[in-house]
C-alpha positions in Angstrom: 21.8 -25.0 46.8 22.7 -28.1 48.7 19.0 -28.9 49.1 18.6 -28.8 45.4 21.7 -31.0 44.9 20.4 -33.3 47.5 17.1 -33.8 45.6 18.7 -34.0 42.1 22.0 -36.0 42.3 20.4 -39.3 43.0 18.0 -38.8 40.2 20.7 -37.6 37.8 22.8 -40.8 38.4 19.7 -42.8 37.8 18.8 -41.0 34.5 22.3 -41.7 33.1 22.2 -45.4 34.4 25.2 -44.8 36.5 25.3 -47.6 39.0 27.6 -48.9 41.7 29.4 -51.0 39.1 30.4 -48.0 37.3 31.9 -46.5 40.4 33.8 -49.7 41.1 35.4 -49.8 37.5 36.4 -46.1 37.6 38.0 -46.6 41.0 39.9 -49.7 39.5 41.2 -47.6 36.6 42.2 -44.7 38.8 45.9 -45.7 39.3 46.4 -46.1 35.6 44.5 -43.0 34.5 46.2 -41.0 37.3 49.7 -41.7 35.6 48.4 -39.6 32.7 47.6 -36.6 34.7 50.4 -34.5 33.8 50.1 -35.4 30.1 46.4 -34.6 30.3 47.1 -31.2 31.9 49.7 -30.3 29.2 47.4 -31.4 26.2 44.4 -29.9 27.8 46.0 -26.5 27.9 47.3 -26.8 24.5 43.7 -27.4 23.4 42.0 -24.6 25.2 44.5 -22.0 24.0 43.2 -22.6 20.6 40.0 -21.0 21.8 39.7 -17.4 20.6 39.2 -15.7 24.0 40.9 -18.0 26.5 43.3 -15.2 27.5 40.5 -13.1 28.6 39.7 -15.7 31.4 43.3 -16.7 32.1 44.9 -13.4 32.3 48.1 -13.9 34.2 50.3 -16.6 35.6 48.7 -16.7 39.1 45.2 -17.3 37.6 46.7 -20.0 35.1 48.5 -21.7 38.0 45.4 -21.8 40.2 43.3 -22.9 37.2 45.7 -25.7 36.4 45.5 -26.9 40.0 41.7 -26.9 39.9 41.6 -28.9 36.5 44.2 -31.4 37.8 42.0 -32.0 40.9 38.8 -32.2 38.9 40.6 -34.8 36.6 41.6 -37.1 39.6 38.2 -36.8 41.1 36.6 -38.3 37.9 37.9 -41.7 39.0 37.5 -41.3 42.8 34.8 -43.8 42.9 32.7 -41.7 45.3 30.0 -39.5 43.7 27.8 -38.2 46.5 26.6 -34.8 47.5 30.0 -33.3 48.2 31.1 -34.3 44.6 28.3 -32.6 43.0 28.4 -29.6 45.2 31.8 -29.0 43.9 30.7 -29.3 40.3 27.7 -26.8 40.8 30.2 -24.3 42.3 32.4 -24.7 39.3 29.5 -24.2 36.9 28.5 -21.1 38.8 32.0 -19.7 38.5 31.9 -20.3 34.8 28.5 -18.3 34.6 30.0 -15.3 36.7 33.1 -15.3 34.5 31.0 -15.3 31.4 32.5 -18.4 29.9 30.7 -19.5 26.8 29.0 -23.0 27.1 30.6 -23.8 23.7 34.1 -23.9 25.4 32.8 -26.0 28.2 31.4 -28.5 25.6 34.3 -28.5 23.4 36.7 -29.0 26.5 34.7 -32.0 27.5 35.0 -33.4 24.0 38.7 -33.3 24.5 38.6 -35.0 27.8 36.4 -37.6 26.4 38.8 -38.6 23.4 41.9 -38.3 25.8 40.4 -40.6 28.4 38.7 -43.2 26.3 41.8 -43.6 24.0 44.0 -44.3 27.1 41.5 -46.9 28.4 41.3 -48.5 25.1 45.0 -48.9 24.8 45.2 -50.5 28.3 42.0 -52.7 28.4 41.5 -53.5 24.8 41.8 -57.1 25.5 39.7 -57.2 28.7 36.2 -58.7 28.5 34.8 -55.7 30.2 36.2 -53.2 27.9 32.7 -51.9 27.0 31.6 -51.4 30.4 34.7 -49.4 31.4 34.1 -47.1 28.5 30.6 -46.7 29.3 31.4 -45.9 32.8 33.7 -43.1 31.7 31.1 -41.7 29.3 28.5 -41.7 31.9 30.6 -39.8 34.4 31.7 -37.3 31.9 28.1 -36.8 30.7 27.0 -36.3 34.4 29.7 -33.7 34.8 28.7 -31.8 31.7 25.1 -31.9 32.6 25.8 -30.4 36.1 28.2 -27.7 34.7 25.8 -26.6 32.0 22.8 -26.7 34.5 24.1 -23.4 36.0 23.9 -21.8 32.7 20.3 -22.8 32.2 19.4 -21.8 35.8 20.9 -18.3 35.0 19.0 -17.9 31.8 15.9 -18.9 33.3 16.3 -16.7 36.3 17.0 -13.6 34.2 14.0 -14.4 32.0 11.7 -14.8 35.0 13.1 -11.7 36.6 11.7 -9.6 33.6 8.5 -7.8 33.9 5.6 -8.7 31.3 6.4 -5.6 29.5 10.1 -6.3 29.4 9.3 -9.9 28.1 7.0 -8.5 25.3 9.6 -5.9 24.2 12.4 -8.5 24.2 10.3 -10.8 22.0 9.4 -8.0 19.6 13.1 -6.9 19.4 14.2 -10.3 18.6 11.5 -10.5 15.8 12.4 -7.2 14.4 16.1 -8.2 14.4 15.3 -11.3 12.5 13.3 -9.4 9.8 16.1 -7.0 9.3 18.6 -9.7 9.1 16.5 -11.3 6.2 16.2 -7.9 4.6 20.0 -7.5 4.8 20.5 -11.0 3.1 18.0 -10.0 0.4 19.8 -6.7 -0.2 23.3 -8.5 -0.4 21.8 -10.7 -3.1 20.7 -7.6 -5.0 24.2 -6.2 -4.7 25.6 -9.6 -6.1 23.4 -9.4 -9.1 24.4 -5.7 -9.7 28.2 -7.0 -9.4 27.4 -9.6 -12.1 25.8 -6.8 -14.2 29.0 -4.6 -13.7 31.2 -7.5 -14.6 29.1 -7.9 -17.9 29.2 -4.2 -18.7 33.0 -4.1 -18.3 33.3 -7.0 -20.5 31.1 -5.4 -23.1 33.2 -2.1 -22.9 36.4 -4.2 -23.6 35.0 -6.1 -26.6 33.3 -3.0 -28.1 36.8 -1.3 -27.8 35.3 1.7 -25.9 38.3 1.1 -23.4 41.8 0.1 -24.0 42.8 -3.5 -23.4 44.9 -2.8 -20.4 42.1 -0.8 -18.8 39.4 -3.0 -19.7 41.3 -6.1 -18.2 42.1 -4.3 -15.1 38.4 -3.1 -14.7 37.1 -6.6 -15.3 39.5 -8.0 -12.6 38.2 -5.2 -10.2 34.6 -6.3 -10.9 35.3 -9.9 -10.3 36.9 -9.0 -7.0 33.8 -7.1 -6.0 31.6 -10.0 -7.1 33.7 -12.4 -5.0 33.4 -10.2 -1.9 29.7 -9.9 -2.3 29.4 -13.7 -2.5 31.4 -14.1 0.4 29.4 -11.6 2.4 26.2 -13.6 1.5 27.9 -16.7 2.6 28.7 -15.1 6.1 25.2 -13.6 6.4 23.8 -16.9 5.8 25.8 -18.4 8.7 24.6 -15.4 10.8 21.1 -16.2 10.1 21.7 -19.9 11.2 23.1 -18.5 14.6 26.6 -17.6 13.9 28.3 -14.4 14.9 28.1 -11.2 12.9 31.0 -11.2 10.3 32.2 -7.6 10.2 35.4 -8.6 8.4 33.2 -9.7 5.5 31.9 -6.1 4.9 35.5 -4.9 5.3 36.5 -7.3 2.6 33.8 -5.9 0.2 35.0 -2.2 1.0 38.7 -3.2 0.2 37.6 -5.1 -3.0 35.8 -1.9 -4.2 38.8 0.3 -3.4 41.2 -2.0 -5.1 39.0 -1.8 -8.2 39.3 2.1 -8.1 43.0 1.9 -7.7 43.4 -0.6 -10.6 41.4 1.9 -12.8 43.1 5.1 -11.6 46.6 3.5 -11.8 46.5 3.9 -15.6 46.1 7.7 -15.4 49.1 9.9 -14.2 46.7 12.6 -13.3 45.1 10.3 -10.7 48.3 9.8 -8.6 47.0 11.4 -5.6 43.7 9.6 -5.7 45.5 6.3 -5.9 47.6 7.2 -2.9 44.5 8.2 -0.9 42.8 5.1 -1.9 45.9 3.1 -1.0 45.8 4.6 2.6 42.3 3.7 2.9 43.0 0.1 1.9 45.9 0.0 4.3 43.5 1.2 7.2 40.9 -1.3 6.3 43.4 -4.0 6.0 44.7 -3.2 9.6 41.2 -3.1 10.7 40.5 -6.6 9.1 43.7 -8.0 10.8 42.7 -6.8 14.1 39.3 -8.2 14.0 40.7 -11.6 12.7 43.2 -11.7 15.5 40.4 -11.3 18.1 38.0 -13.8 16.7 40.4 -16.4 15.4 41.7 -19.1 17.7 44.9 -18.3 19.2 47.8 -20.4 18.3 49.6 -22.3 20.8 
């Protein structure tokens, strides 16, 4: 690995126009930026706890304490003024650890965005009147971009290594599976559109029954409300599937929402009939179970509140 770094780190700094002057400026700002180290750590952890799965990687106090120490050390090293092979070797090792832990690159990119905003704002506050403010900001931008490049390179190398390790047949099957999955996703999206049109038809039919007096006003209104609820759930499901086609995660909770809407419509209709009391109770239990499932899914996918 050191041979690879030795060949790459000089070119990497050159590609980002990271020169000796940048190192000098970063070293000059080190005492000032070090004074914010504790504040940085506090705000950094408040930020990353908003990620949905941070607790999966920072499982106990021992791991958190060690991680805080590493982040603290990395923050101070940003302004060390010395960026040679030892510095880049440490970054590569950090990236490899991230890959082994399965930490998503999205988390790394988001964390760097926080570091960028935090650091640049402090520099602007201190050096706003200095003539070399722009150069100071550029120096920080460059070293952060270099750090992000090195860390994410571990992910690229891992992906390339895995792909190259596949046999020709495995690569062909992988490509076929991806295409098949894409076709079925489009088929699902089309089916959802058809469901939405049927929901519109159901709503129109319920309105017709109400105005033709084939149902009582009370039952007609409740039925219409149930149909609107199903239509809303179907539209929400189409919206989530569209995001999935664009690369987002599969929104299972949207399907649960549609099922809950259909059951609520049944409950609204059956609630008017005393003979359907047991059916209403059974549907109520199903809604409760689906509601708990929905809550559990949302809890595991939504960001954790600090």
